[in-house]
C-alpha positions in Angstrom: 156.0 -40.2 -48.1 155.4 -36.5 -48.9 157.9 -35.0 -51.2 159.4 -38.3 -52.3 160.3 -38.2 -56.1 159.3 -41.8 -56.4 155.8 -41.1 -55.3 155.2 -37.5 -56.5 155.8 -36.3 -60.0 155.9 -32.6 -59.0 152.4 -31.9 -60.3 150.5 -33.2 -57.2 149.6 -36.7 -58.4 150.9 -40.1 -57.6 152.5 -42.3 -60.2 152.2 -45.6 -58.3 148.6 -45.3 -56.9 147.4 -48.9 -57.1 144.2 -48.3 -55.0 142.4 -45.4 -56.5 141.9 -46.9 -60.0 140.0 -50.0 -58.8 137.9 -49.1 -55.8 135.0 -51.3 -56.7 136.8 -54.3 -58.3 139.0 -55.5 -55.4 138.1 -56.4 -51.8 139.5 -54.2 -49.0 142.1 -56.8 -47.9 143.5 -56.9 -51.5 143.5 -53.1 -51.7 145.4 -52.8 -48.5 148.0 -55.3 -49.6 148.3 -53.4 -52.9 148.9 -50.2 -51.1 151.7 -51.8 -49.0 153.3 -53.2 -52.2 153.1 -49.7 -53.8 155.0 -48.2 -50.9 157.8 -50.8 -51.1 158.1 -50.7 -54.9 158.3 -46.9 -55.0 161.9 -46.8 -53.7 163.2 -49.4 -56.1 164.9 -48.9 -59.6 162.6 -49.4 -62.6 164.1 -52.7 -63.8 164.1 -54.2 -60.3 160.6 -53.0 -59.8 159.4 -54.7 -63.0 161.1 -58.0 -62.1 159.5 -57.9 -58.6 156.1 -57.2 -60.2 156.4 -60.2 -62.4 157.5 -62.4 -59.5 154.5 -61.1 -57.5 152.2 -61.8 -60.4 153.5 -65.4 -60.7 153.3 -65.9 -56.9 149.7 -64.6 -56.7 148.7 -66.9 -59.5 150.4 -69.9 -57.9 149.0 -69.2 -54.5 145.5 -68.9 -56.0 145.9 -72.2 -57.8 147.3 -73.9 -54.6 144.4 -72.6 -52.5 141.9 -73.7 -55.2 143.5 -77.1 -55.2 143.1 -77.5 -51.5 139.5 -76.5 -51.7 138.7 -78.8 -54.6 140.5 -81.7 -52.9 138.4 -81.1 -49.8 135.2 -81.1 -51.9 136.3 -84.3 -53.7 137.2 -86.1 -50.5 133.8 -85.2 -49.0 132.1 -86.6 -52.1 134.1 -89.8 -52.0 133.5 -90.1 -48.2 129.8 -89.8 -48.6 129.8 -92.5 -51.3 132.1 -94.7 -49.1 129.7 -94.4 -46.1 126.9 -95.7 -48.3 129.0 -98.6 -49.5 130.0 -99.2 -45.9 126.4 -99.4 -44.8 125.6 -101.9 -47.6 128.6 -104.2 -46.8 127.9 -104.1 -43.1 124.2 -105.0 -43.6 125.0 -107.9 -46.0 127.6 -109.3 -43.5 125.1 -109.0 -40.6 122.4 -110.8 -42.6 124.7 -113.6 -43.7 125.7 -114.2 -40.0 122.2 -113.8 -38.5 120.5 -116.2 -40.8 122.4 -119.1 -39.2 122.3 -117.8 -35.6 119.3 -120.1 -34.6 120.8 -123.4 -35.9 122.8 -124.3 -32.7 119.7 -123.9 -30.6 117.7 -126.0 -33.0 120.2 -128.8 -32.9 120.4 -128.6 -29.0 116.6 -129.4 -28.9 116.7 -132.6 -31.0 116.0 -135.8 -29.0 118.7 -137.8 -31.0 121.4 -135.3 -30.0 120.4 -135.3 -26.3 120.1 -139.1 -26.2 123.5 -139.5 -27.8 125.0 -137.2 -25.2 123.6 -139.5 -22.5 124.7 -142.7 -24.3 127.8 -141.9 -26.4 128.5 -145.6 -27.0 125.2 -146.4 -28.8 126.1 -146.9 -32.4 122.6 -146.9 -33.8 121.9 -143.6 -32.0 125.1 -142.2 -33.3 124.1 -143.1 -36.9 120.7 -141.3 -36.5 122.4 -138.3 -35.1 125.0 -138.2 -37.9 122.2 -138.4 -40.5 120.2 -135.7 -38.9 123.2 -133.4 -38.8 124.1 -134.3 -42.3 120.6 -133.4 -43.6 120.5 -130.2 -41.6 123.9 -129.0 -42.9 122.8 -129.8 -46.5 119.5 -127.9 -46.3 120.9 -125.0 -44.3 124.0 -124.6 -46.6 126.6 -124.7 -43.8 130.1 -126.1 -44.0 129.6 -128.5 -41.1 127.5 -129.2 -38.0 128.8 -131.4 -35.1 128.4 -132.0 -31.5 131.0 -132.6 -28.7 130.9 -133.9 -25.2 132.2 -131.8 -22.2 135.7 -133.1 -22.8 135.8 -131.9 -26.4 135.4 -135.3 -28.2 133.2 -135.2 -31.4 130.3 -137.6 -31.0 128.4 -136.8 -34.2 129.1 -134.7 -37.3 127.5 -133.8 -40.6 130.7 -135.0 -42.5 130.7 -138.5 -40.9 130.7 -140.2 -44.3 133.9 -138.3 -45.5 137.4 -139.5 -44.9 138.3 -136.4 -43.0 135.3 -136.8 -40.7 135.4 -135.0 -37.3 133.9 -137.9 -35.5 136.2 -139.2 -32.8 138.5 -136.2 -32.9 139.2 -134.1 -29.7 138.6 -130.4 -30.5 138.5 -129.3 -26.9 141.6 -127.1 -27.4 139.7 -124.9 -29.9 138.8 -121.5 -28.5 135.2 -121.6 -29.7 134.7 -124.9 -27.7 136.2 -123.4 -24.6 134.2 -120.2 -25.0 130.9 -122.2 -25.2 131.8 -124.3 -22.1 132.5 -121.2 -20.1 129.8 -118.8 -21.3 127.1 -121.0 -22.7 127.5 -119.9 -26.3 130.1 -118.4 -28.5 131.0 -116.7 -31.8 134.4 -117.3 -33.4 136.1 -117.0 -36.7 138.9 -119.4 -37.5 140.5 -121.8 -40.0 139.6 -125.5 -39.6 142.4 -127.8 -38.5 141.2 -130.7 -40.5 140.4 -129.3 -43.9 141.8 -125.8 -43.6 138.5 -124.2 -44.5 138.0 -120.7 -42.9 134.6 -120.2 -41.4 132.5 -118.6 -38.7 131.7 -120.9 -35.7 128.4 -120.6 -33.9 128.3 -122.6 -30.7 125.9 -123.4 -27.8 125.8 -125.8 -24.9 123.4 -128.7 -24.5 122.5 -130.9 -21.5 122.9 -130.2 -17.8 125.1 -131.2 -14.9 127.9 -133.6 -15.8 126.1 -134.7 -19.0 126.6 -131.6 -21.1 128.2 -130.9 -24.4 128.6 -128.4 -27.2 126.8 -127.9 -30.6 129.0 -126.3 -33.3 127.7 -124.8 -36.6 130.4 -123.8 -39.0 129.3 -121.3 -41.6 131.2 -120.3 -44.7 131.4 -116.7 -45.9 132.8 -117.4 -49.4 129.4 -116.7 -51.0 129.4 -113.2 -49.4 132.9 -112.6 -50.7 131.8 -113.6 -54.2 129.0 -111.0 -54.0 131.6 -108.4 -53.0 133.9 -109.3 -55.9 132.1 -107.0 -58.3 132.4 -104.0 -56.0 134.4 -101.1 -57.4 136.1 -100.4 -54.1 138.2 -102.8 -52.0 136.6 -103.9 -48.8 138.2 -105.8 -45.9 136.9 -107.3 -42.6 139.5 -107.6 -39.9 139.2 -109.4 -36.5 140.6 -108.4 -33.1 144.1 -109.4 -34.2 143.9 -107.0 -37.3 144.0 -110.1 -39.5 141.9 -109.7 -42.7 139.4 -112.6 -42.6 137.1 -111.4 -45.4 137.9 -109.3 -48.5 137.0 -109.0 -52.2 140.8 -108.9 -52.9 141.9 -112.5 -52.5 145.6 -111.6 -52.0 144.7 -109.7 -48.8 143.0 -112.6 -47.0 144.8 -113.7 -43.8 147.2 -110.7 -44.0 147.5 -108.3 -41.1 146.8 -104.6 -41.3 149.4 -104.0 -38.6 152.6 -106.0 -37.8 152.3 -108.6 -35.1 154.9 -109.1 -32.4 156.5 -112.5 -31.8 154.5 -113.1 -28.6 151.2 -112.6 -30.4 152.2 -114.8 -33.3 153.2 -117.6 -30.9 149.8 -117.3 -29.1 147.9 -117.5 -32.4 150.0 -120.5 -33.5 149.2 -122.3 -30.2 145.5 -121.8 -30.6 145.6 -122.7 -34.3 143.1 -119.9 -35.0 144.4 -119.6 -38.5 145.7 -123.2 -38.9 149.4 -122.1 -38.9 148.9 -119.9 -41.9 151.7 -117.3 -42.6 150.3 -114.0 -41.5 152.1 -111.4 -43.7 151.7 -107.7 -43.1 150.1 -105.5 -45.8 152.5 -102.7 -46.8 150.0 -99.9 -46.5 151.2 -96.5 -45.6 149.2 -93.8 -43.9 148.8 -90.4 -45.5 147.6 -87.1 -44.0 144.6 -85.7 -45.7 143.6 -82.0 -46.0 140.2 -82.8 -44.5 141.4 -84.9 -41.6 139.9 -88.1 -43.1 142.2 -91.1 -42.8 143.9 -92.0 -46.1 146.2 -94.9 -47.0 148.7 -95.3 -49.9 149.0 -98.8 -51.4 152.2 -99.6 -53.4 152.3 -101.5 -56.6 151.8 -105.3 -56.1 154.4 -107.6 -57.3 151.7 -109.7 -58.9 149.0 -108.2 -61.1 146.4 -110.4 -59.4 147.6 -109.6 -55.9 145.4 -106.5 -55.5 144.4 -103.1 -56.8 146.9 -100.9 -58.5 149.0 -98.5 -56.5 147.4 -95.2 -55.4 145.8 -93.3 -52.6 142.6 -94.6 -51.0 140.2 -93.1 -48.5 139.9 -95.6 -45.6 136.6 -95.6 -43.8 136.1 -98.2 -41.0 133.2 -99.2 -38.7 133.1 -101.8 -35.9 130.6 -104.7 -36.4 128.2 -104.8 -33.5 128.3 -108.0 -31.5 131.7 -109.0 -32.9 135.3 -107.9 -32.4 135.5 -107.3 -36.2 135.9 -104.1 -38.1 134.8 -103.5 -41.7 136.9 -101.1 -43.8 136.1 -99.7 -47.3 138.9 -98.3 -49.4 137.6 -95.7 -51.9 140.1 -94.7 -54.7 141.1 -91.0 -54.7 142.8 -90.9 -58.1 139.9 -89.4 -60.0 139.1 -86.9 -57.3 142.8 -85.8 -57.1 143.1 -85.5 -60.8 139.9 -83.5 -61.1 141.1 -81.2 -58.3 144.4 -80.6 -60.0 142.8 -79.7 -63.4 140.4 -77.3 -61.7 143.3 -75.8 -59.8 145.2 -75.2 -63.0 142.2 -73.4 -64.5 141.8 -71.3 -61.3 145.5 -70.3 -61.5 145.2 -69.3 -65.1 142.0 -67.3 -64.5 143.7 -65.4 -61.6 146.7 -64.6 -63.8 144.5 -63.2 -66.5 142.5 -61.2 -64.0 145.7 -59.7 -62.6 146.9 -58.8 -66.1 143.6 -57.2 -66.9 143.7 -55.2 -63.7 147.2 -54.0 -64.5 146.2 -52.8 -68.0 143.2 -51.0 -66.6 145.3 -49.4 -64.0 147.8 -48.1 -66.5 145.1 -46.6 -68.7 143.3 -44.9 -65.9 146.6 -43.5 -64.4 147.5 -41.9 -67.7 144.1 -40.2 -68.0 144.2 -39.0 -64.4 147.8 -37.6 -64.7 146.8 -35.5 -67.7 143.8 -34.0 -65.9 145.8 -33.4 -62.7 148.6 -31.6 -64.5 146.3 -28.9 -65.8 144.9 -28.0 -62.5 147.8 -28.7 -60.2 149.5 -25.3 -60.3 146.3 -23.3 -59.9 145.1 -25.5 -57.0 148.5 -25.3 -55.3 148.4 -21.4 -55.2 144.8 -21.3 -54.1 145.4 -24.0 -51.5 148.4 -22.2 -50.1 146.6 -18.9 -49.6 143.6 -20.6 -48.1 145.8 -22.6 -45.7 147.5 -19.5 -44.4 144.2 -17.8 -43.7 142.7 -20.9 -42.2 145.8 -21.6 -40.0 145.8 -18.0 -38.7 142.1 -18.2 -37.7 142.6 -21.7 -36.2 145.5 -20.5 -34.1 143.5 -17.6 -32.7 140.5 -19.9 -31.9 142.7 -22.5 -30.4 144.3 -19.9 -28.1 141.0 -18.7 -26.8 139.7 -22.3 -26.4 142.8 -23.2 -24.5 142.4 -20.4 -22.1 138.8 -21.3 -21.5 139.7 -24.9 -21.0 142.3 -24.1 -18.4 139.7 -22.1 -16.4 137.1 -24.9 -16.7 139.6 -27.6 -15.7 140.7 -25.7 -12.6 137.1 -25.3 -11.5 136.4 -29.0 -12.3 139.4 -30.1 -10.3 138.3 -28.1 -7.3 134.8 -29.5 -7.5 136.1 -33.0 -8.0 138.3 -32.8 -5.0 135.4 -31.6 -2.8 133.1 -34.3 -4.1 135.8 -36.9 -3.5 136.3 -35.8 0.1 132.6 -35.9 0.7 132.4 -39.4 -0.9 135.2 -40.7 1.2 133.6 -39.2 4.4 130.3 -40.8 3.3 132.1 -44.2 3.0 133.4 -43.8 6.5 130.0 -43.0 7.9 128.6 -46.1 6.0 131.3 -48.3 7.6 130.5 -46.7 11.1 126.8 -47.5 10.5 127.6 -51.1 9.7 129.8 -51.3 12.9 127.2 -49.5 15.2 125.4 -52.7 16.1 128.6 -54.6 16.9 130.0 -51.6 18.9 126.7 -51.3 20.9 126.8 -54.9 21.7 130.4 -54.7 22.7 129.7 -51.7 25.0 126.7 -53.5 26.6 129.0 -56.1 28.2 131.3 -53.5 30.0 128.3 -51.5 31.1 126.7 -54.6 32.6 130.0 -55.4 34.3 130.2 -51.9 35.7 126.7 -52.1 37.0 127.5 -55.4 38.7 130.8 -54.2 40.1 129.2 -51.0 41.5 126.5 -53.0 43.3 129.1 -55.4 44.7 131.2 -52.4 45.9 128.2 -51.0 47.9 127.8 -54.3 49.7 131.5 -54.6 50.4 131.5 -51.0 51.8 128.6 -52.0 54.1 130.7 -54.9 55.3 133.8 -52.9 55.7 135.8 -55.0 53.1 137.9 -52.2 51.6 140.3 -54.4 49.7 137.4 -55.9 47.7 136.0 -52.4 47.0 139.5 -51.3 45.8 139.7 -54.4 43.5 136.3 -53.6 42.0 137.2 -50.0 41.4 140.4 -51.1 39.6 138.4 -53.4 37.3 135.8 -50.6 36.7 138.7 -48.3 35.6 139.9 -50.9 33.2 136.5 -51.4 31.7 136.0 -47.6 31.2 139.4 -47.4 29.5 138.4 -50.2 27.2 135.1 -48.4 26.4 137.0 -45.2 25.9 139.4 -46.9 23.5 136.5 -48.2 21.4 134.7 -44.9 21.2 137.9 -43.1 20.6 138.7 -45.2 17.6 135.3 -44.6 16.2 135.7 -40.8 16.8 139.1 -40.7 15.1 137.8 -42.8 12.2 134.7 -40.6 11.7 136.9 -37.4 11.8 137.0 -35.7 8.4 140.5 -35.9 7.2 142.3 -33.0 5.5 144.0 -35.5 3.1 147.5 -34.1 3.9 150.1 -36.9 3.8 152.5 -37.4 6.6 154.9 -40.1 8.1 152.6 -42.9 9.4 153.6 -46.0 11.3 151.6 -48.7 9.4 151.6 -51.1 12.4 149.6 -48.6 14.4 147.2 -48.1 11.5 146.6 -51.8 11.3 146.0 -52.0 15.1 143.5 -49.2 14.8 141.6 -51.0 12.0 141.5 -54.2 14.0 140.3 -52.4 17.1 137.4 -50.9 15.1 136.4 -54.3 13.8 137.1 -56.1 17.1 133.3 -56.4 18.0 132.5 -57.8 14.6 135.5 -60.1 14.7 134.5 -61.5 18.1 130.8 -61.9 17.0 131.7 -63.7 13.8 134.2 -66.1 15.4 136.8 -65.5 12.6 140.5 -65.9 13.5 142.7 -63.0 12.5 146.3 -64.1 11.8 149.0 -61.4 11.6 151.8 -62.8 9.6 155.4 -61.9 10.5 155.8 -58.3 9.4 158.2 -55.4 9.4 156.9 -53.5 12.3 159.2 -50.5 11.8 157.7 -49.6 8.3 156.5 -46.0 7.9 154.6 -44.8 4.8 154.0 -41.3 3.4 150.2 -41.1 3.5 147.1 -40.0 5.4 146.7 -42.4 8.3 142.9 -41.9 8.6 142.3 -42.7 4.9 144.6 -45.7 5.0 142.7 -47.0 8.0 139.5 -46.6 6.0 141.0 -48.8 3.2 142.0 -51.5 5.7 138.5 -51.5 7.4 136.9 -52.0 3.9 139.3 -54.8 3.0 139.0 -56.6 6.4 135.2 -56.2 6.3 135.1 -57.8 2.8 137.4 -60.6 4.0 135.1 -61.3 7.1 132.1 -61.6 4.7 134.0 -63.9 2.4 134.9 -66.5 5.0 131.4 -66.7 6.5 129.9 -70.2 5.9 133.3 -71.6 4.9 135.3 -74.4 6.5 138.4 -72.3 7.1 137.3 -69.1 8.9 140.6 -67.3 8.9 141.8 -63.9 7.6 145.6 -63.2 7.3 147.1 -59.7 7.3 150.8 -58.8 6.8 152.9 -55.7 6.2 156.3 -55.9 4.5 158.7 -53.9 2.4 159.0 -54.4 -1.4 161.7 -52.2 -2.9 160.5 -48.6 -2.5 157.0 -49.6 -1.4 155.3 -50.7 1.8 152.8 -53.5 1.0 149.9 -54.5 3.2 148.2 -57.7 2.2 144.8 -59.0 3.4 144.0 -62.6 2.5 140.9 -64.5 3.2 140.3 -68.3 3.0 137.0 -68.0 1.2 135.9 -69.2 -2.2 138.0 -66.7 -4.1 137.1 -64.3 -7.0 135.5 -65.5 -10.2 136.8 -64.2 -13.6 133.6 -62.1 -14.0 134.2 -60.5 -10.5 137.9 -59.9 -11.2 137.1 -58.0 -14.4 134.7 -55.6 -12.6 136.5 -55.6 -9.2 137.0 -51.8 -8.9 133.9 -50.8 -10.9 131.6 -48.4 -9.0 128.3 -49.8 -7.8 129.3 -53.4 -8.6 128.8 -55.7 -5.6 128.4 -59.4 -5.0 126.7 -58.8 -1.7 122.9 -59.3 -1.3 120.7 -56.3 -1.9 120.7 -53.8 1.0 124.1 -54.9 2.3 126.4 -52.9 0.1 126.5 -50.2 -2.6 129.6 -51.4 -4.4 131.6 -48.3 -3.5 134.0 -49.7 -0.9 136.7 -51.0 -3.3 136.5 -48.1 -5.9 136.8 -45.6 -3.1 139.7 -47.5 -1.6 141.5 -47.7 -4.9 141.0 -44.0 -5.5 142.4 -43.2 -2.0 145.5 -45.4 -2.6 146.0 -43.7 -6.0 145.7 -40.2 -4.4 148.4 -41.2 -1.9 150.8 -42.2 -4.7 150.2 -45.9 -4.2 147.9 -48.6 -5.6 145.4 -51.3 -4.6 145.2 -54.6 -6.5 143.2 -57.8 -5.9 143.2 -61.4 -7.2 143.2 -65.0 -6.1 145.9 -66.6 -3.9 147.6 -69.7 -5.4 146.6 -71.7 -2.3 142.9 -70.5 -2.4 140.9 -67.5 -1.3 141.2 -63.9 -2.4 144.1 -61.6 -1.6 144.3 -57.7 -1.8 147.6 -55.8 -1.8 147.8 -52.1 -0.8 151.1 -50.5 -1.9 152.2 -47.2 -0.3 155.4 -45.2 -0.8 157.8 -45.4 2.0 158.8 -42.3 4.0 162.4 -42.4 2.6 161.1 -42.5 -1.0 158.4 -39.8 -0.7 158.6 -37.0 -3.4 160.4 -33.8 -2.4 158.0 -30.8 -2.0 
């Protein structure tokens, strides 16, 4: 703001220059923001300016502290997550070992002769006693809760607890899911609560016997010892099954609670199967919390009972599925320490930023005072010298600019003349290139009428010898038609090859389209492509050069014929309609369309997608330049229904510029 009293003290120096004093202490982004603040504060009264500076100082300190808090929280969460992953690995490995060490027991029981014999003779009491004793000894040595066998109907034939009052012997446990799973699949794995003693355990089952004489061996393993080993862990750990019911945890109050609420239908199904022996499945009141790092967090409220679980707070929840089971193990790592540490570090960061800003402000005030004193001594002298120097310099610059402008006008006129001549030659070269490409098809197209003329002439001689004048007259009429057709083809080529003066005139676009199609008729017939002329406004007349517009259409139609070669739909559509003050000719092919790379370089000279030797990449650039010179435009893109479409826009006759 030159001349503003808020920025200039009349001696040529700025009073609110916040950038110059600290060029090496602050980054460019901060310097730019300071410059913008300087401009806004310059127009304010001194008191309001001071209040705003204090507010900005507090806002910058608070923002720095908040950003620091976010960064420290992220670092703390990553540290807690790394430790949680290690604990998760240990808990998962211990659970897998505890289960795997009993996995072989059902197969061992299934191989015992007493068990197989009892399955064949379930009424033999002596055999049943031996089987009970064997299962009892096996359970005692292996440390399982119970081991028992059932027949195919679910009746317990022998059990390790046969001496106890709550023995399984004689009970029908066929309704239990682990028995049904073993009978269907041959073996099973299942966690549930026993219906007799109400003990939770992991059931390992396998079938024994063959045919109608088959049964099931069940080994029930307790996981209480594993939970006791987890009791000393610093972080809560839970293992949930496919129903999100907590089956294992080092927090006793969480056992047989659900991580997610269950609907009534699911609860009724679980009660029918007695999977949890009709225990009340309450839902844990955990609340999800969004974390700055995207890691899943949960908030646990204060428990009503001090022994009901850990104290309230935020925890980092890390889960992992247990391979071979529908279970999921989850470790909750407390975040209280990490969040408190992040908050304390954020406060320190905010205070440091505030002190740095105060130091920068003091340094700025001191350097501004020194700079203003030095500037005041030289301001007047420099102003006079600068004014005289500027007058002399501006006078010399004006003279030099005038001479340079005259020279530039002459050079541009010469360059424009040269450019127009080069452009005309390039357009004519493009025509000759197209004629060269069409020469083979035209020669082939002329061979057929010539052969027909030769045959008709020979036939006419014979008809004359026989005196058949009517046949001779018919042949002569056909020969005249063939020569007219050949003349039309060569005439179109001659007109197309003629060098155009480039002067615009009123042109019927329908006739121009007919001429382009006639030129390409041999190639169209040879390629077998169907040309579809959409309903058009046949009375449209554009203000342009007919020969050059025909050249554009030949280029567009040739590219369309190349695009549909090898495709399933070999069709090219052409239409001519009015759009406001413009006549628009559209050429659409049913080929693969244009890629993004091709569309970006569509009208770039010497860029082509054709094989080497089949194109120079000048057709579309020349066509676009011709359209622009005629006051129109040429655009290309992909049709919504597939294929590429090019639109040539030309000014209508009734909208041409007045000369």
